[in-house]
C-alpha positions in Angstrom: 50.1 -96.4 7.3 52.1 -94.7 10.0 53.6 -91.2 9.7 55.9 -91.7 12.7 55.3 -88.2 13.8 53.9 -87.1 17.1 50.1 -86.5 17.5 49.5 -83.1 19.1 46.0 -82.8 20.4 46.2 -79.0 20.9 43.0 -77.7 19.2 40.0 -77.2 21.5 36.5 -76.2 20.5 35.5 -73.3 22.7 32.0 -72.6 21.6 29.0 -74.5 20.3 28.4 -74.4 16.5 25.7 -75.6 14.3 26.2 -78.6 12.0 27.7 -77.3 8.7 25.0 -79.2 6.7 22.5 -76.6 7.8 24.2 -73.9 5.8 24.2 -73.5 2.0 27.2 -71.4 1.2 30.8 -70.6 2.1 30.0 -67.4 4.0 27.4 -69.0 6.2 29.7 -72.0 7.0 32.6 -69.7 7.7 30.6 -67.5 10.0 29.4 -70.6 11.8 32.9 -71.7 12.9 34.5 -68.3 13.3 36.4 -68.1 16.6 35.1 -71.5 17.6 38.6 -72.9 18.3 41.6 -72.2 20.5 45.0 -73.7 21.0 45.5 -75.5 24.3 49.3 -75.7 24.3 50.9 -72.8 22.3 54.4 -73.9 23.1 53.8 -77.4 21.5 53.2 -75.8 18.1 55.5 -72.8 18.1 57.6 -72.7 15.0 56.5 -76.2 13.9 55.3 -77.6 10.6 52.0 -79.2 11.2 49.7 -81.6 9.3 46.0 -80.9 9.8 43.8 -83.9 9.0 40.0 -83.8 8.7 37.7 -86.6 7.6 35.2 -84.4 5.9 35.7 -81.9 3.1 33.0 -79.2 3.1 34.2 -75.9 1.7 37.3 -76.1 3.9 35.7 -73.7 6.4 36.6 -75.7 9.5 40.1 -76.5 8.2 40.7 -72.8 7.4 39.5 -71.6 10.8 41.7 -74.1 12.6 44.7 -73.3 10.4 44.3 -69.6 11.1 44.1 -70.3 14.8 47.2 -72.4 14.7 49.1 -69.7 12.7 48.0 -67.0 15.1 49.3 -69.2 18.0 52.7 -69.5 16.3 52.7 -72.5 14.0 55.2 -72.1 11.1 53.6 -74.1 8.2 50.4 -76.0 8.0 49.6 -78.7 5.5 46.1 -80.1 5.0 44.9 -83.6 4.4 41.2 -84.6 3.9 39.3 -87.4 2.4 
């Protein structure tokens, strides 16, 4: 399946985190990834609707952190897709 939309590799991990499997609850997992990402090209996402795709569902902590980072950088709307 092709979405026929551009791929924007703008999310960068800026600090080392532990594997999420080492934590047992949402708070621990959220704290583990807090401020772990930045947006490499803010202009590329400004006022855009984005689809954020992750291959692992685990309390949504990583997805939420990245979505918050994207929103703070100027993304308009963010949709999530996970397996």
